[in-house]
C-alpha positions as CSV (number, residue, x, y, z in Angstrom):
1,M,-33.8,-11.7,-19.7
2,S,-35.9,-13.0,-16.8
3,E,-35.8,-11.4,-13.4
4,H,-34.0,-14.5,-12.0
5,G,-31.4,-14.3,-14.7
6,F,-30.8,-10.7,-14.0
7,D,-30.4,-11.4,-10.3
8,R,-27.8,-14.1,-11.0
9,R,-26.0,-11.8,-13.4
10,E,-26.0,-9.0,-10.8
11,E,-24.7,-11.4,-8.1
12,G,-21.9,-12.5,-10.4
13,F,-21.0,-8.9,-11.1
14,E,-21.0,-8.0,-7.3
15,A,-18.8,-11.1,-6.6
16,K,-16.3,-10.0,-9.3
17,L,-16.1,-6.5,-7.9
18,H,-15.6,-7.9,-4.4
19,A,-12.8,-10.2,-5.6
20,E,-11.1,-7.3,-7.5
21,G,-11.4,-5.1,-4.4
22,D,-9.8,-7.8,-2.3
23,Q,-7.0,-8.3,-4.8
24,K,-6.4,-4.5,-4.9
25,F,-6.3,-4.3,-1.1
26,R,-3.8,-7.2,-0.8
27,L,-1.6,-5.6,-3.5
28,E,-1.6,-2.3,-1.7
29,M,-0.8,-3.9,1.7
30,Q,2.1,-5.8,0.1
31,R,3.3,-2.6,-1.6
32,D,3.1,-0.8,1.8
33,K,5.1,-3.5,3.5
34,L,7.8,-3.4,0.8
35,F,7.9,0.4,1.0
36,A,8.1,0.4,4.8
37,E,10.9,-2.1,4.7
38,W,12.8,0.2,2.3
39,V,12.2,3.3,4.5
40,A,13.1,1.3,7.6
41,G,16.4,0.5,5.9
42,Q,17.0,4.2,5.3
43,L,16.1,4.9,9.0
44,E,18.4,2.0,10.1
45,L,15.5,0.3,11.9
46,T,15.7,-3.5,12.5
47,G,13.8,-6.2,14.2
48,D,10.8,-5.0,16.3
49,E,11.4,-1.4,15.3
50,C,11.1,-2.4,11.6
51,E,7.9,-4.4,12.2
52,A,6.4,-1.6,14.2
53,Y,7.3,0.9,11.4
54,K,5.6,-1.4,8.8
55,A,2.5,-1.5,10.9
56,S,2.5,2.3,11.2
57,I,2.8,2.7,7.4
58,I,-0.1,0.4,6.8
59,K,-2.2,2.1,9.4
60,T,-1.4,5.5,7.8
61,D,-2.4,4.2,4.4
62,L,-5.8,3.0,5.6
63,Q,-6.7,6.5,7.0
64,E,-7.2,8.3,3.7
65,P,-7.5,7.4,0.1
66,G,-4.5,7.9,-2.1
67,D,-0.8,7.8,-1.4
68,Q,-0.2,11.3,-0.1
69,D,-0.7,10.4,3.5
70,V,2.0,7.7,3.3
71,I,4.3,10.0,1.4
72,A,3.9,12.8,3.9
73,K,4.5,10.5,6.9
74,V,7.6,9.0,5.4
75,F,8.9,12.4,4.3
76,A,8.5,13.7,7.8
77,D,10.1,10.6,9.4
78,L,13.1,10.8,7.1
79,A,13.5,14.6,7.6
80,A,13.4,14.1,11.4
81,K,16.5,11.8,11.0
82,G,18.2,14.4,8.7
83,I,17.6,12.3,5.6
84,E,16.8,14.5,2.6
85,I,14.7,13.0,-0.2
86,S,12.0,14.6,-2.3
87,K,8.4,13.6,-2.2
88,E,8.7,12.8,-5.9
89,D,11.5,10.4,-5.2
90,L,9.5,8.8,-2.5
91,Q,6.5,8.4,-4.8
92,A,8.8,6.8,-7.4
93,E,10.1,4.3,-4.8
94,L,6.5,3.6,-3.8
95,D,5.6,3.0,-7.4
96,L,8.5,0.6,-7.7
97,C,7.3,-1.3,-4.6
98,H,3.9,-1.5,-6.2
99,E,5.4,-3.1,-9.3
100,D,7.4,-5.5,-7.1
101,A,4.2,-6.4,-5.2
102,A,2.3,-7.0,-8.4
103,A,5.2,-9.2,-9.7
104,E,5.1,-11.2,-6.5
105,G,1.4,-11.8,-7.2
106,A,0.1,-10.2,-4.0
């Protein structure tokens, strides 16, 4: 393969990785919004409070890789309101939100 052909192939691969990364990011953001809406319902938040809560969940998710930061925040928020739910159940709900976001085509 010529050097020019290799460069084009490498550029195509980089573009594909970038597109897949963008798609994964959008999917995770939609998942986080759906999860935050569910949690906001548990906390009985509406209107601006709900929107602010969604933003806080997204911000939390961007701080560290993985889901544990979001699960820990939600667990603490629910516990502060006297709502008992296990971290495993929260992870299961987050997973359901991921499936819903994927089905929506986020």
